SESELO-168414 format. One record per residue (C-alpha): residue in one letter; residue number from 1; x negated, y, z. Coordinates in Angstrom, 1 decimal. Each point is the difference from the previous one (the first is absolute). Layout:
BEGIN
A, NUM, X, Y, Z;
...
# end
This chain:
BEGIN
M, 1, 14.5, 2.9, -0.4;
R, 2, 2.0, -3.3, 0.0;
K, 3, -2.2, -2.1, 1.5;
R, 4, 0.4, 1.6, 3.5;
R, 5, 3.4, 1.7, 0.0;
S, 6, -1.6, 3.7, 0.7;
V, 7, 0.8, 3.4, -1.1;
G, 8, -1.5, 3.2, 0.2;
A, 9, 0.8, 3.7, -0.2;
R, 10, -1.8, 3.4, 0.5;
T, 11, 1.0, 2.2, 3.0;
D, 12, 0.7, 3.3, 1.0;
R, 13, -3.1, 0.4, 1.4;
D, 14, -2.4, -1.1, -2.6;
T, 15, -0.5, -3.4, 0.9;
W, 16, 0.9, -3.6, -1.4;
V, 17, 2.0, -2.4, 1.9;
R, 18, 0.4, -3.6, -1.2;
V, 19, 2.9, -1.8, 1.8;
E, 20, -0.4, -4.2, 0.0;
R, 21, 2.5, -2.6, 0.9;
R, 22, -1.3, -3.3, 0.8;
L, 23, 1.7, -3.1, 1.0;
L, 24, -1.0, -1.2, 3.8;
D, 25, -1.6, -3.2, -1.3;
K, 26, -2.3, 2.0, -2.4;
V, 27, -1.1, 2.5, 2.9;
T, 28, -3.1, -2.4, 0.4;
D, 29, -2.7, -0.7, 2.9;
Q, 30, -2.0, 2.7, -2.3;
G, 31, 2.3, 2.5, -0.1;
W, 32, 1.6, 2.4, -2.5;
N, 33, -1.8, 3.1, 1.2;
A, 34, -2.4, -0.1, -2.7;
T, 35, -0.2, 3.5, -0.6;
E, 36, -0.3, 1.0, 3.3;
C, 37, -3.1, -2.5, 0.4;
A, 38, -1.4, 1.7, -3.1;
A, 39, 0.1, 3.0, 1.7;
R, 40, -3.1, -0.7, 2.0;
L, 41, -2.4, -0.8, -3.0;
E, 42, -2.8, 3.0, -0.3;
G, 43, -1.5, 0.6, -3.5;
V, 44, 3.2, -1.2, -1.7;
A, 45, 2.0, 2.9, -1.7;
Q, 46, 3.7, -0.7, 0.3;
P, 47, 2.8, 2.0, 1.4;
A, 48, -0.2, 0.8, 3.2;
W, 49, 2.3, -1.7, 2.3;
Q, 50, 2.3, 1.8, 2.2;
G, 51, 2.0, -2.4, 2.4;
C, 52, 3.0, -2.4, -0.2;
V, 53, 3.0, -0.9, 1.3;
V, 54, 1.3, -3.9, 0.4;
W, 55, 3.4, -1.2, 0.9;
R, 56, 2.0, -3.1, 0.1;
D, 57, 3.0, -0.3, -1.9;
V, 58, 3.0, -0.4, 2.4;
D, 59, 2.0, -2.3, -2.7;
D, 60, -2.0, -1.7, -2.3;
P, 61, -3.4, -2.1, 1.2;
V, 62, -2.4, 2.5, -2.1;
M, 63, -2.3, 3.0, 1.5;
W, 64, -0.5, 3.1, -1.6;
R, 65, -3.0, 2.4, -0.2;
A, 66, -0.5, 3.3, -0.9;
D, 67, -3.9, 1.2, -1.0;
E, 68, -0.7, 3.8, -0.1;
T, 69, -3.1, 1.0, -1.9;
D, 70, -1.6, 2.8, -1.5;
L, 71, 1.0, 0.5, -4.3;
L, 72, -2.4, -1.2, -2.3;
P, 73, -2.3, 2.5, -1.0;
A, 74, 0.2, -0.6, -3.8;
A, 75, 2.5, -1.9, -2.5;
P, 76, -0.4, -4.1, -0.1;
V, 77, -2.4, -0.7, -3.1;
G, 78, 2.9, -1.9, -1.6;
S, 79, 1.9, -3.9, 0.3;
A, 80, -2.0, -2.6, 1.0;
V, 81, -1.1, -1.2, -3.1;
V, 82, -1.1, 2.9, -2.1;
S, 83, -0.2, -0.3, -4.1;
D, 84, -1.8, 4.0, -0.2;
A, 85, -3.1, 0.6, 1.6;
P, 86, 0.7, 2.9, 2.9;
E, 87, -2.4, 2.7, 0.0;
L, 88, -2.1, -0.4, 3.0;
P, 89, -2.8, 2.4, 1.3;
D, 90, -3.4, -1.6, 1.3;
E, 91, 1.0, 1.4, 2.8;
W, 92, 3.1, -2.0, 0.2;
W, 93, -1.9, -3.2, -0.3;
E, 94, -2.5, 1.0, 2.9;
A, 95, 2.9, 0.3, 2.4;
M, 96, 1.4, -3.3, -1.2;
N, 97, -3.2, -1.8, 0.5;
A, 98, -0.5, 1.4, 3.7;
S, 99, 3.3, -0.5, 0.9;
L, 100, 0.0, -3.9, -1.1;
D, 101, -3.7, 0.0, 1.8;
A, 102, 1.6, 1.5, 2.8;
L, 103, 2.8, -2.0, 0.4;
A, 104, -2.3, -3.2, -0.4;
A, 105, -2.2, 0.7, 2.9;
H, 106, 2.9, 0.3, 2.5;
K, 107, 1.3, -3.0, 1.9;
T, 108, 3.6, -0.9, 0.4;
G, 109, 1.6, -3.0, 1.5;
R, 110, 2.9, 0.1, -3.0;
V, 111, -0.5, -2.2, -3.0;
A, 112, 1.2, 1.3, -3.6;
T, 113, 3.0, -0.8, -1.4;
P, 114, -0.3, 0.7, -3.7;
D, 115, 3.5, -0.4, -2.0;
T, 116, 1.0, -0.4, 3.5;
D, 117, -1.6, -3.5, 0.6;
T, 118, -2.2, -0.6, 2.7;
I, 119, -3.5, -0.4, -1.7;
T, 120, -1.8, -3.4, 1.0;
E, 121, -3.1, -2.3, -1.2;
A, 122, 3.2, -2.2, -0.9;
L, 123, 2.2, 2.4, -2.1;
I, 124, -3.4, 1.3, -1.6;
T, 125, -1.0, -3.9, -1.2;
E, 126, 3.5, -0.2, -0.8;
S, 127, 0.2, 2.9, -2.3;
I, 128, -3.0, -0.6, -1.6;
R, 129, -0.1, -3.7, -0.5;
G, 130, 3.7, 0.0, -1.3;
I, 131, -1.4, 1.7, -3.4;
F, 132, -4.0, -0.4, 0.0;
P, 133, -0.8, -3.6, 0.8;
G, 134, -3.8, -0.2, 0.4;
G, 135, -2.6, -1.3, 2.5;
F, 136, -0.9, 3.0, 1.8;
D, 137, 0.8, 0.5, 3.9;
T, 138, 2.5, 2.7, 0.7;
T, 139, -0.8, 0.1, 3.6;
V, 140, -0.3, 4.2, 1.3;
Q, 141, -3.5, 1.1, 1.3;
R, 142, 1.3, 3.8, 1.2;
W, 143, 3.4, 1.1, 1.2;
V, 144, 0.2, 3.8, 0.4;
P, 145, 2.8, 2.6, 0.7;
A, 146, 1.9, 0.4, -3.7;
H, 147, 2.7, 2.4, -1.0;
A, 148, 1.4, -3.1, -2.1;
D, 149, 2.5, 1.9, -1.9;
L, 150, -2.4, 2.3, -2.0;
N, 151, 1.4, 0.8, -3.3;
W, 152, 0.2, 3.4, -2.0;
A, 153, 3.4, 0.4, 1.6;
N, 154, -1.7, 0.1, 3.4;
V, 155, -2.4, 2.4, -0.6;
T, 156, 0.2, 3.7, -0.5;
A, 157, -1.8, 2.7, -2.6;
P, 158, -1.8, 2.1, -0.5;
V, 159, -0.5, 0.2, 4.0;
F, 160, -0.4, -3.8, 0.5;
S, 161, 2.2, -1.2, 3.0;
L, 162, 1.0, -3.8, 0.6;
F, 163, 3.8, -0.7, 1.5;
D, 164, 2.1, -2.8, 0.8;
W, 165, -1.5, -2.0, 2.2;
E, 166, 2.3, -3.1, 1.0;
D, 167, -2.1, -2.3, -1.2;
W, 168, -3.3, 0.6, 1.3;
G, 169, -2.3, -2.1, 1.8;
N, 170, -3.1, -2.3, -0.1;
A, 171, -0.3, -1.1, -3.4;
P, 172, -2.7, -1.7, -2.1;
Q, 173, -3.1, 2.4, -0.8;
G, 174, 1.0, 1.7, -3.6;
L, 175, 3.8, -0.7, 0.3;
D, 176, 1.1, 3.8, -0.4;
S, 177, -2.6, 0.5, -2.9;
A, 178, 1.2, -3.0, -1.9;
S, 179, 3.5, 1.3, 0.4;
L, 180, -1.1, 3.6, -1.5;
W, 181, -1.4, -1.6, -2.5;
A, 182, 2.7, -2.3, -1.0;
G, 183, 2.5, 3.0, -0.3;
S, 184, -2.5, 1.6, -2.6;
L, 185, -0.4, -2.8, -2.2;
A, 186, 2.4, 1.4, -2.7;
V, 187, -2.7, 3.3, 0.0;
P, 188, -3.6, -2.3, -0.9;
S, 189, -1.8, 3.2, 1.1;
L, 190, 1.6, 0.8, 3.5;
A, 191, -0.6, -3.6, 0.3;
D, 192, -3.3, 0.2, -0.6;
R, 193, -0.2, 3.1, 2.1;
V, 194, 1.6, -2.1, 2.9;
Q, 195, -2.5, -2.7, -0.2;
S, 196, -3.0, 2.7, -0.2;
E, 197, 1.1, 1.8, 3.2;
R, 198, 0.5, -3.1, 1.8;
R, 199, -2.6, -2.1, -1.3;
R, 200, -1.1, -1.2, 3.1;
D, 201, 3.2, -1.7, 0.3;
F, 202, 0.2, -1.6, -2.8;
E, 203, -3.6, -1.3, 0.0;
S, 204, 0.9, -1.8, 3.6;
R, 205, 1.1, -3.3, 0.0;
D, 206, 3.0, 1.0, 2.0;
G, 207, 0.9, 2.6, -2.6;
K, 208, -0.3, -2.6, -2.8;
L, 209, 2.4, -2.1, 1.9;
M, 210, 2.6, 3.3, 0.3;
T, 211, -0.5, 0.3, -3.5;
L, 212, 1.5, -3.2, -0.9;
F, 213, 2.4, 0.4, 2.7;
V, 214, 1.3, 2.8, -2.4;
C, 215, -0.3, -1.2, -2.8;
S, 216, 1.8, -3.2, 1.2;
K, 217, 3.2, 2.6, 0.3;
I, 218, -0.5, 1.3, -3.4;
L, 219, 0.1, -3.5, -1.5;
G, 220, 1.7, -2.0, 1.8;
P, 221, 3.4, -1.7, -0.7;
Y, 222, 1.8, 3.6, 0.1;
A, 223, -2.5, 1.4, -2.4;
H, 224, 1.7, 1.9, -3.5;
P, 225, -1.1, -0.7, -2.7;
E, 226, -0.4, 3.7, -1.5;
D, 227, -1.8, 1.3, 3.1;
P, 228, -3.3, 1.7, -0.8;
R, 229, -1.8, -1.1, 2.8;
L, 230, -0.1, -3.8, -0.9;
K, 231, -2.8, -0.3, -2.6;
P, 232, -2.5, 2.0, 2.2;
A, 233, 0.9, -1.9, 3.6;
Q, 234, -0.1, -2.9, -2.2;
R, 235, -3.9, 0.5, -1.0;
M, 236, -0.5, 1.1, 3.4;
A, 237, 1.5, -2.9, 1.5;
E, 238, -2.0, -2.0, -2.5;
Q, 239, -3.3, 1.9, 0.8;
I, 240, 0.3, -0.2, 3.7;
T, 241, 0.8, -3.7, 0.2;
K, 242, -3.1, -0.8, -1.6;
E, 243, -2.3, 2.2, 2.4;
L, 244, 1.7, -1.8, 3.2;
Q, 245, -0.4, -3.5, -1.9;
A, 246, -3.8, 0.4, -0.7;
V, 247, -0.5, 1.0, 3.8;
# end
């Protein structure tokens, strides 16, 4: 995982240990104990957290942290962006919905950091306005706890479990749903299923803003011309922009 200098391995007692190295100036007030903090989230399917060890390097200005969790109950569904539809039973979707709804009902002082960037009103506005200029309000109405890195590489199947909690925290309603949808756009039927299952998020005003937010990442200056998600993201962005302008 390049963005956070970490490595993980299975232990001889059938658990998983993730070791992270972080510069001291990157150990912020929010902390880097995301997995530990996520352990208290009741109703959310995730590997159980067992404990941790934290120490400061004696030679370099860095901190080390090792978190131990249970093993995943099944294999990850795929890469972050899938090109083939995974076979997911109805029970999987029910478990996903239950977990995301339970997560959003919790309270936390953490702030989500999608792609390691702290999500703020300013970031949302800048991201959306940079790609979709228009006369609509980008003010967020409802902030709720979110995983903030929900993609097909961070969920398991056929048993649903959600892992890699480093970025979780408060975010606008619909961020997780929009993120999973964005990773599904190369498979229209899968994107439609995500949208259907999380309809309440997508139909909310904040959910529309989060859909534009994730679309801005697909359609932004680093867009790949052969990315199969470009056209569906553009169509959805045009539709949502018209809906927000009409309010």
